[in-house]
C-alpha positions as MATLAB code, in Angstrom:
seq = 'XXXXXXXXXXXXXXXXXXXXXXXXXXXXXXXXXXXXXXXXXXXXXXXXXXXXXXXXXXXXXXXXXXXXXXXXXXXXXXXXXXXXXXXXXXXXXXXXXXXXXXXXXXXXXXXXXXXXXXXXXXXXXXXXXXXXXXXXXXXXXXXXXXXXXXXXXXXXXXXXXXXXXXXXXXXXXXXXXXXXXXXXXXXXXXXXXXXXXXXXXXX';
ca = [
      17.590   -1.632   -7.032;
      16.468   -2.411  -10.562;
      14.601    0.071  -12.740;
      11.769   -1.614  -14.625;
       8.854   -0.527  -16.786;
       5.310   -1.804  -16.468;
       2.816   -2.001  -19.302;
      -0.809   -1.832  -18.203;
      -3.636   -3.754  -19.808;
      -4.808   -0.530  -21.478;
      -1.389    0.311  -22.898;
       0.220    2.747  -20.439;
       3.947    2.388  -19.754;
       4.886    3.161  -16.144;
       8.239    3.660  -14.452;
       8.985    1.444  -11.468;
      11.775    0.305   -9.169;
      12.263   -3.243   -7.910;
      14.254   -4.305   -4.873;
      14.418   -8.080   -5.111;
      15.617  -10.015   -2.077;
      17.171  -13.471   -2.549;
      14.943  -16.064   -0.870;
      12.319  -13.422   -0.076;
       9.439  -14.619    2.069;
       6.957  -12.434    0.205;
       6.624   -9.387   -2.017;
       5.000   -5.971   -1.614;
       3.673   -3.592   -4.260;
       3.600    0.048   -3.085;
       0.974    2.578   -4.224;
       1.939    6.228   -3.717;
      -0.114    9.290   -2.631;
      -2.224   11.506   -4.874;
      -0.342   12.418   -8.088;
      -2.195   15.718   -8.413;
      -0.727   16.827   -5.078;
       2.863   15.853   -5.735;
       2.633   12.151   -4.937;
       5.075    9.844   -6.685;
       6.964    6.639   -6.099;
       9.626    8.750   -4.363;
       7.278    9.920   -1.586;
       9.078    9.718    1.768;
       6.778    7.053    3.262;
       6.885    4.961    0.092;
      10.679    5.367   -0.016;
      11.012    4.306    3.630;
       9.025    1.157    2.873;
      11.004    0.490   -0.300;
      14.297    0.825    1.573;
      13.250   -0.875    4.812;
      11.108   -3.870    3.868;
      13.997   -5.833    2.313;
      15.407   -6.058    5.867;
      12.294   -8.129    6.646;
      13.106  -10.515    3.744;
      10.452   -8.870    1.559;
      10.940   -7.952   -2.105;
       9.418   -4.583   -3.001;
       8.157   -2.886   -6.159;
       7.194    0.799   -6.271;
       5.804    2.506   -9.356;
       4.382    5.773  -10.649;
       0.722    5.945  -11.564;
      -0.185    6.908  -15.138;
       0.425   10.528  -16.148;
      -3.220   11.289  -16.938;
      -5.097   11.206  -13.636;
      -7.756    8.501  -13.720;
      -9.844    9.469  -10.718;
      -8.444    6.632   -8.641;
     -10.223    4.102  -10.845;
      -7.799    3.809  -13.760;
      -4.968    3.687  -11.214;
      -6.279    0.293  -10.135;
      -5.228   -0.974  -13.579;
      -1.737    0.385  -12.878;
      -1.600   -1.455   -9.555;
      -2.700   -4.684  -11.229;
       0.164   -4.391  -13.729;
       2.618   -3.939  -10.860;
       1.239   -7.012   -9.089;
       1.693   -9.074  -12.260;
       5.322   -8.019  -12.628;
       6.264   -8.695   -9.014;
       4.396  -12.005   -8.922;
       6.387  -13.067  -11.960;
       9.598  -12.590   -9.968;
       8.527  -14.431   -6.811;
       7.914  -18.012   -7.986;
       4.601  -18.420   -6.210;
       5.405  -16.549   -3.021;
       2.644  -14.209   -1.816;
       2.252  -10.615   -3.028;
       0.775   -7.985   -0.727;
      -0.626   -4.646   -1.882;
       0.303   -1.628    0.253;
      -0.936    1.915   -0.325;
      -0.425    5.236    1.430;
      -3.125    7.961    1.491;
      -4.666    8.087   -2.021;
      -2.655    4.950   -2.762;
      -4.464    3.218    0.092;
      -7.786    3.857   -1.620;
      -6.402    2.487   -4.878;
      -5.159   -0.605   -3.043;
      -8.546   -1.043   -1.392;
     -10.348   -1.166   -4.738;
      -7.869   -3.129   -6.849;
      -9.318   -6.514   -7.744;
      -6.565   -9.040   -8.408;
      -6.496  -12.733   -7.597;
      -2.791  -12.501   -6.782;
      -3.216  -10.235   -3.729;
      -2.574  -12.109   -0.479;
      -3.492   -9.129    1.718;
      -3.783   -5.349    1.714;
      -2.243   -2.701    3.945;
      -3.915    0.715    3.918;
      -1.738    3.473    5.412;
      -3.559    6.677    6.432;
      -6.539    5.974    4.138;
      -8.722    9.092    3.701;
     -12.000    7.210    4.026;
     -14.328   10.237    4.472;
     -12.663   12.243    1.706;
     -12.891    9.649   -1.060;
     -16.366    8.079   -0.820;
     -16.395    7.378   -4.551;
     -13.301    5.230   -4.162;
     -14.474    3.401   -1.081;
     -16.056   -0.011   -1.293;
     -17.942   -2.187    1.160;
     -14.579   -3.497    2.312;
     -11.487   -5.258    1.058;
     -12.168   -7.265   -2.071;
     -10.386  -10.390   -0.863;
      -8.006  -11.488    1.841;
      -7.029   -9.939    5.165;
      -6.428   -6.200    5.520;
      -4.359   -4.090    7.910;
      -5.277   -0.410    8.304;
      -2.539    1.819    9.760;
      -3.784    5.169   11.062;
      -1.722    8.052   12.478;
      -2.936    9.115   15.913;
      -3.514   12.699   14.758;
      -4.509   12.137   11.134;
      -6.182   15.288    9.822;
      -8.341   13.459    7.277;
      -9.311   10.205    8.977;
      -8.414    9.883   12.679;
      -8.387    6.467   14.368;
     -11.987    6.654   15.596;
     -13.260    7.381   12.079;
     -11.146    4.586   10.612;
     -12.313    2.187   13.327;
     -15.941    2.862   12.413;
     -15.173    1.655    8.875;
     -12.845   -1.228    9.714;
     -15.190   -2.695   12.329;
     -17.729   -3.368    9.556;
     -15.225   -5.538    7.668;
     -14.587   -9.191    8.270;
     -10.908  -10.058    8.207;
      -9.300   -6.743    9.171;
      -7.047   -5.238   11.834;
      -6.266   -1.643   12.770;
      -2.973   -0.285   14.059;
      -2.269    3.258   15.220;
       0.930    5.271   14.973;
       1.336    7.537   17.970;
       2.717   11.077   17.750;
       2.015   11.290   14.017;
      -0.313   13.125   11.661;
      -1.318   12.153    8.126;
       2.132   12.899    6.723;
       3.994   10.647    9.180;
       7.019   12.938    9.399;
       9.616   11.239   11.573;
       7.434    8.150   12.022;
       7.834    6.324    8.714;
      10.151    3.769   10.326;
       7.285    2.711   12.591;
       5.129    2.109    9.523;
       7.904   -0.007    7.976;
       8.013   -2.239   11.051;
       4.224   -2.598   11.191;
       4.041   -3.554    7.513;
       6.988   -5.925    7.857;
       5.382   -7.688   10.806;
       2.062   -8.005    9.004;
       3.483   -9.371    5.768;
       5.647  -11.913    7.590;
       2.726  -13.281    9.562;
       2.230  -11.208   12.704;
      -0.745   -8.947   13.400;
       0.310   -5.708   15.084;
      -2.309   -3.596   16.834;
      -0.242   -0.468   17.494;
       3.271    0.921   17.337;
       5.670    0.496   20.286;
];
């Protein structure tokens, strides 16, 4: 693991960690849950992805959003800075943007030409209408929804995803929004997606 710092286009310096895999097939930028509710790059789901995706030959960068909460809009600038840094390490290999909870909404709205696809984990679609858009900005999208998510259960997520073009939905059984004990399933789903397979549910 390498500690790095990102500088955003509007001058914020952010702490980040990079796990770079030799001959990686792709890279993933991770966006963490809501910073006003304790979310950080060390969140347990983000950490599971950071630790587990290198086993899928994927390089990973996780970062902390800016200290002053930006309503989910300024955080898109943070995500763009992270994409730039990881893309610079991958020599043209694809970069995928992955977000969990609030981070999923940031990932959904981040416009960046370097994003090959998006993965939205437990996105709180009904709770963040101001952050929602008409759909992913570009490229394919995987939405991963816990079976018992308190904020956006699978049927609510399906109603949104079915209006998008190039999108898939996967469910995680026996899990609520916080994915306690089920983060490893999320790692496998993301790994499969980024390396070219399209999962529809967990085993």
